[in-house]
VMD Tcl script that draws the C-alpha trace (Angstrom):
set ca {
  {-3.17 2.61 -20.93}
  {-2.15 -0.14 -18.63}
  {-5.29 0.05 -16.52}
  {-7.39 -0.05 -19.53}
  {-5.74 -3.35 -20.92}
  {-5.66 -5.10 -17.62}
  {-9.36 -4.33 -17.48}
  {-9.83 -6.35 -20.77}
  {-8.89 -9.62 -19.13}
  {-11.87 -11.63 -18.30}
  {-12.49 -14.49 -16.11}
  {-9.90 -15.97 -14.08}
  {-7.37 -13.99 -16.00}
  {-8.64 -11.01 -14.12}
  {-6.34 -11.67 -11.25}
  {-3.48 -11.10 -13.86}
  {-4.76 -7.89 -14.66}
  {-4.66 -6.83 -10.98}
  {-1.24 -8.34 -10.46}
  {0.15 -6.23 -13.45}
  {-1.25 -3.06 -11.96}
  {0.14 -3.58 -8.74}
  {3.80 -4.33 -10.54}
  {3.25 -1.00 -12.30}
  {2.47 0.78 -9.29}
  {5.27 -0.60 -7.32}
  {7.66 0.31 -10.05}
  {5.98 3.96 -9.80}
  {6.41 4.14 -6.01}
  {10.17 3.28 -6.38}
  {10.71 5.53 -9.13}
  {9.40 8.50 -6.43}
  {11.49 7.11 -3.98}
  {14.52 7.27 -5.95}
  {14.07 10.91 -7.11}
  {13.33 11.82 -3.47}
  {16.51 10.27 -2.23}
  {18.54 11.73 -5.21}
  {17.13 15.21 -4.53}
  {18.10 14.73 -0.88}
  {21.38 13.92 -1.64}
  {21.88 16.77 -4.06}
  {20.40 19.09 -1.50}
  {23.08 17.92 0.87}
  {25.83 18.54 -1.68}
  {26.30 14.96 -2.79}
  {28.14 14.84 -6.08}
  {28.24 11.13 -6.58}
  {25.10 11.04 -8.64}
  {25.87 11.71 -12.18}
  {23.60 12.58 -15.07}
  {24.44 9.66 -16.90}
  {23.48 7.13 -13.92}
  {20.12 8.89 -13.50}
  {19.53 8.59 -17.60}
  {20.33 4.88 -17.21}
  {17.69 4.64 -14.07}
  {15.12 6.41 -16.31}
  {15.98 4.23 -19.40}
  {15.70 1.17 -17.27}
  {12.40 2.29 -15.70}
  {11.14 2.95 -19.40}
  {12.00 -0.61 -20.50}
  {10.48 -2.29 -17.61}
  {7.13 -0.31 -17.99}
  {7.08 -0.99 -21.91}
  {7.77 -4.62 -21.29}
  {4.93 -5.09 -18.89}
  {2.47 -3.07 -21.19}
  {3.56 -5.42 -24.09}
  {3.05 -8.50 -22.30}
  {-0.38 -7.59 -21.13}
  {-1.29 -6.51 -24.52}
  {-0.33 -9.64 -26.08}
  {-2.22 -11.50 -23.25}
  {-5.21 -9.76 -23.95}
  {-4.78 -10.56 -27.53}
  {-4.27 -14.26 -27.14}
  {-7.40 -14.01 -24.76}
  {-9.53 -12.44 -27.47}
  {-8.54 -15.10 -30.22}
  {-8.87 -18.13 -27.94}
  {-9.98 -20.72 -30.15}
  {-9.30 -19.17 -33.56}
  {-7.15 -21.33 -35.57}
  {-5.70 -18.66 -37.53}
  {-4.41 -17.03 -34.70}
  {-0.60 -17.43 -33.81}
  {-0.38 -17.03 -30.14}
  {2.16 -14.78 -28.50}
  {3.12 -17.34 -25.72}
  {4.25 -21.07 -26.37}
  {2.48 -22.19 -23.00}
  {-0.67 -20.42 -23.48}
  {-2.29 -18.04 -21.19}
  {-4.30 -20.78 -19.04}
}
mol new
graphics top color blue
foreach p $ca { graphics top sphere $p radius 0.5 }
foreach p [lrange $ca 0 end-1] q [lrange $ca 1 end] { graphics top cylinder $p $q radius 0.2 }
display resetview
């Protein structure tokens, strides 16, 4: 879904779409690295990693991903309604 939204950005905003997909990819990479480290720790007997901590990590990643997608969707919406006087922009400083 993120990639589809990013591709909707046109003109000079196309780079923003690339940036957003790079951020999402980096978050995914860090998530996989984290889970690999946790797995290694658990295999070696590390008991310091709690389920509550892991739930917090997953919740934080979910919030970050949702926020990125929401901002991207709002940016695309503002772009699509540029010049429409009836549209209320999502961002005070615009998208340009």
